[in-house]
C-alpha positions in Angstrom: 0.0 0.0 0.0 1.0 3.6 -0.5 -0.8 4.8 2.6 1.2 6.6 5.2 2.2 4.4 8.2 0.2 6.7 10.6 -2.9 6.3 8.3 -2.5 2.5 8.5 -2.2 2.6 12.3 -5.3 4.7 12.6 -7.3 2.5 10.2 -6.3 -0.6 12.3 -7.6 1.1 15.5 -4.3 1.8 17.3 -4.6 4.6 19.8 -1.2 6.1 18.8 1.5 5.8 16.2 4.0 5.0 19.0 1.9 2.0 20.2 1.5 0.7 16.6 5.3 0.9 16.2 6.0 -1.0 19.4 3.4 -3.8 18.6 4.7 -4.0 15.0 8.4 -4.2 16.1 7.6 -6.8 18.7 5.9 -9.0 16.0 8.2 -8.4 13.0 11.5 -7.4 14.7 11.7 -4.3 12.5 9.9 -1.0 12.2 7.1 -0.5 9.8 9.3 1.8 7.7 12.1 -0.7 7.5 9.7 -3.5 6.7 8.2 -1.4 3.9 11.6 -0.4 2.5 12.9 -4.1 2.5 9.7 -5.5 0.9 9.3 -2.7 -1.7 12.8 -3.4 -3.0 11.8 -7.0 -3.6 8.9 -5.9 -5.8 11.1 -3.7 -8.0 
């Protein structure tokens, strides 16, 4: 998706961007931005 990370966190119902980042990093061991950067390179 091309949505901003803060838009995604709001759409998913997270109360804050910081909380979304902490939950995401705990699950994927990377930040949402790093995850997006790594996976968008694979699509090029």
